C-alpha positions, 0 to 999 in steps of 0.5 A: 504419642506413642502407642504400642499393640499389647494382648490384653489382660484378662478384665481388657475385652471386657472394657472394649466392649463397655466402652462401646456400648457407651459410644452407641448408647450416644447415638441409638440407646440401649432399650434393654437392660443388661446390654446383652441376656443369654438364652441358652435352651437345651432338648433332653433324652429320656436319659438325661443326654443333650441331644439339641440347642441353641445359643443365643444373646438379646443384646442392646435394643432387643434383638437377639443374635444365635450363636448356634443351633445345634441338633444331634445327627440321629434326632434329626429329621424329626422336627426338634431344631423347628421345637427350637426356634419355635421356643426362642422366637417363644422367647424373643416376642415375649420379651418384644424382641423385633429381629433375630438374626444369625449365620451358617454355611453353606454345609448346614441347614440355609433352607430349613431357616427359609421355611421357618421364615428367615431371609438371606440379606448377606453372603461371604464368599469363599469363606471358608474355602470355596464355600459360602456364609450366610446373614438370614434374618427374620423381623419379629412385630412383638405388637401382635404378641 
């Protein structure tokens, strides 16, 4: 058999994802349907301008991966980041999630998350350049909700 590496069509990434989920379900069946649920929230000012928000996804086993959290520089240190994370955790507990995880660079807000109960479980050094990328998690107990 001869194999070739080709660029994916627009539909191919979803096929690849579906096949991986199918394989994963053999070993650890998913506990939610659908397998991937977007959880995205924003904060707007009185003019309707977005000043903060997060982009996250609850996947397969009621676990949330936080892809992005952003607060406009002019609105920082006003508690908006804390409000966003509290809202994320509220949704997580409502959905009976057991874990939230995220990653960030050393020039971002690692100490903010640590203060909110997240713990560093991994560090990728020298990425990018002379910076570090931190991986954080927070275990949740939906039974206490």
